[in-house]
N, C-alpha and C positions, 0 to 999 in steps of 0.2 A: 705823209699820209697815214691815217690811222684807220683800222678796220676791225670791227667787232667780229669775233670768231663765228664762223658759220658751222652749224651743227648738222645740217642735212645738205643734200646735193643741190636742191632748188630752194633758196630762201624766198620768202614772201616778198620782201623788199631788199633791194640791192642798190646802194648809192656809192659812187666812186668819185672822189675829187670834187665835191660840191663846193662852189664858191658863191657868195652873195655879196654884192657891192651896192653901196648907197651913194648917190650923188648928193653932195652937200655944198653949201656956199663956200666951205673951207677946203673942198677937194673930195676925192673919192675915198670912202670909208669901207674897208673890207671887214664885214662882221662875221663871215664864215669863210674860212680859208683852207681849202683842200681837205674837207672832211669826208671820210668814207665810213660806211657802216652797213650792216645787214641785220635783218630780223627774220627769224624762222617762224613758220606757222605755229601759233599758240605760245610764242615766246614773248617775254616782256623785257624791254631794254630801257634802262634809266640813263638819261642825259643829265649829268649833275655838274654844278659849278656856280660861282658867284653870279650875282646879277650883272648883266652887261657882258657875259661871256660869249654871246651869240647863239644861245640855245633857242630862244624864241624865233629868231630869224631863220634858223635851220628848219624849225617846225613849219613856219609859214611858207618856206620854199617848197617843202614836200607837198603842201596843200595848194601851191601855186596861187597864193593870195597875198603876195608881197605888195607893198605900196608902190605908187607910180615912179618914185625916184630910185627904185631898186632894180637891179638886174641879177640874174643868176646863170651859172653855167656848170656843167659837170661832164666828166668822161662818160658816166652812165648813171641813169636814175630809173630803175625798173621796178614795177610792181606787178607781181605774178607774170613776169617776163614781158610785160607791156612797157615800152619806152615812154614813160609819162612826161619826160622832158620835151620830147618831140611831138607828143600828141596835140593836135589842134585844140585851141581853147574851148571851142564849142563842144567838141567830142569829150574833152576832159570834164567839162561841166556836166554834161548829160549822162556820162557813163562811168566816171571815176570818182570825182569829188562827192563825198557823202555816201556813195554807193559801194566803193571799194576801200576808200580811205576817208576817215572823218576826224574831226578834232573838237575838243572842248578847249576854248580859248582862255587865255589869261584874263582875269577880271570878267569872267563870263556871266556872273550873276546879274550884270547890267544888260545882258543880251536879250532878255525876254521883253516882249512888247507889253507895256503895263495895261493897255486897254483891250486886250484880246485874251479870251479864256485860254487856259493852259492846253486843254484838249484840242482846240482849234489850231494852236501853234504847232503841236506835235504831229497832228494828223496831216497838216498841209503838204509836207513832202510826198506822202503816200498818194494823196488825192491829185496833186498837181503834176508830179514827176512820173508817177506810175499809173495814174488813172484808176486808182482803187476806189470803189464805191464808198460813200461816207460811212455806212454801217459796218462794212468790213474793215475800214481804216480805224474806226473807233474800237472794234474788237481787238485788232492787232495792237493798238496803243495801250489798251487796258491790260493785255497780256504782258506787254513790255513794262508797264508800271508795276505789275506784280513782281516781275523779274528784278527790278531795282528797288523794291520795297516801298513803293509809293501807294498810298491809299487810293482806292478807285474814285473817291469823291474829289480827288485832285483834278480830275478831268474837267470839272465845271467851275473850278476856282480861277481867280485872277492872281497874277504874280504877287501882288502886295499882301495877299492873304497867306502866303507861305513863308516859312522860316528859311534862313540861308541854306541849311542842310537839305531841305526839300527842294528848293530851287536848283541846287547843284544836282540832285538826282534827276530832276526834270531835264536838265541840260545833257546829262549822260544818256537819258532815254532818247532825247532828240538826236543825239549823235549816232545812236544805234538803230534808229527806226528803219533805215534802208538796208540794214544788215551788212555793214562793211566788214571786211576781214581785218583791217588795221585801224586802231584807234589811237590818236595822238592826244595826250593830256598835258596841257601847259599850266603848271602850277595850279592844279584843279582844286586844291584844298586850302590855298593860302589865305582866303578870306574867312575861314571857318575856325571855330574854337577847337581845342584838341579833342574833345569828346566826339563832336560831329565829324571831325577829321578822321578819327579812328573808324567810325561807322562807314564813312565813304570808302576808305581803303579796304575794309572787309568786303564791302559790296563789289568793288572792282576786282578783288581776288576771286570772288564767286563767279562774276561774269567771265573772267578769263578762263576759268575752269569749265563752266557749263557751255560757253559758246565757242570754245577753242579760239579765243580772240587774241590777236597779236596786239601788243601795246608798246608805244613809245611814251615814256613818262618823263616829262621835263620838269626839273625842280632844282632849287638851290640847296635843298635839304637832303643830304646823302643818307641820313637815317631813315627818312620817309621813303626814299627810293628803294632802300634795302628791304622794305616790308613787302614789296610786290614784284621786284625786278629779278629776273634770272641772270641778266648781264648788266654791267655798268660801263658807261663811257664818261670819263671825266674831261670836261671841256674848260679850256682857259684861253682867253683872248682870241677867240675864233678858231682855235685848233683843239683837237682831241689829244690829250697828253697821256692817257692811260686807259686801257680797256681790259676786261676780263670778267670771269664769273663773279657774281656779287660776293659770295662767301670768301673768295680768294682776295678780293680787293679790301674787304672789311678786315680780314684777319692779317693780311700782309700787304699793305699799300706800298707801292714801289716808288712812285714819283713824289718828290718833296711836296708838291702842291696837294696831292691826294692825302699825304700824311698830315698836312696842316688842316685840311678840311675836316678830317676825322678828329683831330685834336681839338678842333673848335666846338665839337659836339659835347653837350653836358652828358655825364654818365650817371645813371641812377644808382648802380650797384658799387661804384668805386668813388672814393673821396678824392677825386682829382678835378681841379678847376679847369674849365674850358680855356684854351689858349687862342688868342686872336692872331690873325694873319697880318704881319706888319706890312705897311705900305698900301698902295692903291693899285687896282688893275690898270694896265697901260692904256694909252690912247690908241684907238683903232686908226686914227689918221696918221699917227707917227709912232708905230710900235717899235720897241727896242730891237736892235740887231741881235742875231743869234737866238738863243732860247728866250722866249718872251717872258718867262717867269724869273729870269736871272736877277732883276733888280730887287726881288723879294726873297730870293732863295738863300737859305743859310749855308748851302754847300757850293755856292758859285765859285768857279775858278776861271782862268783866263779864256779858255776855249768857249765857255758858255756865252761870253759877251760878244763874240764875233761870228760864230758859225751855228747854224741851226742843227740840232741833233735829228737823226733819223729815227724811225720807229723800230724798236728792238723787241724781238720775241723772247719772252721769259718762260722757260719750261714750266708746265703745270700752273701757269698763272694767266698770262695774256700778253699784252704788249705795252711798252712804255717808251715815251719820247724824252730821253734824258741822256746827257753826256756821261753821267755816272756809270751808266750801263754800257755805253760805247767803250769806255776804257777797260771794262771787265771782259770784253769779248776776246 
């Protein structure tokens, strides 16, 4: 079990031992396996790892929007002390989803209805779910557009009239229109060029500061996560293998997988070529015994292939799930 450090007595979000299973024709696939984390008010947590690590499944589980072939369970899943795992679906839909916790989904640029004006799409939750009069809903959305640096004329435009960067800002505005405390972002800039990506990241940092917004930032790009996140959790094959403050993990990565992720990043100021991670991520249907990273790990020894390591506390760093640190205790 891995757990991101809690900085205050009452975290905004507390998750313990979350597991997500998918029923497939070939058997049960466990995409998220005993993941624990917490997020404090105003804090941003990055969930990083390769594609297929289970990051998006974890995010969908928190929103309770998993597909029909999926099931989830957890020892606890609390948002502002509300047990959101046991909350009835109708209550969760009316009072929690989008109002306390919202999400910008992966490939979200395709989420806008092409035949409805932007303003009508963004005001709809206020009008339908909160009964806000149309003129007041428009005023609130225009205020929100200003907050995310969208021109006011965007309100009367159609999606096809907007660039990718403006569409992404619209989707962020939509996710915030009911004023949630926690925002989940799943690869929010992956479809954008680097210039627009940087603008969106700056915008998210401003929103975090001015709204005291808590953020879970899901990405395969550890460098991108480091730009906004206070804490990082590195995920591999459905499990979190290292957690800690962003600066600590960037400056002193402990788990071999984290080290390889950082080594695969291009460095602007140093003449060092990026290194690739050998091998492929394991099958979720038939994961390897012991440490799931051992088939790709340069430091593997016999115990790694048979027994799963536990989570070890590293002073002034965080936690790491690796037999290398078990042997040092």
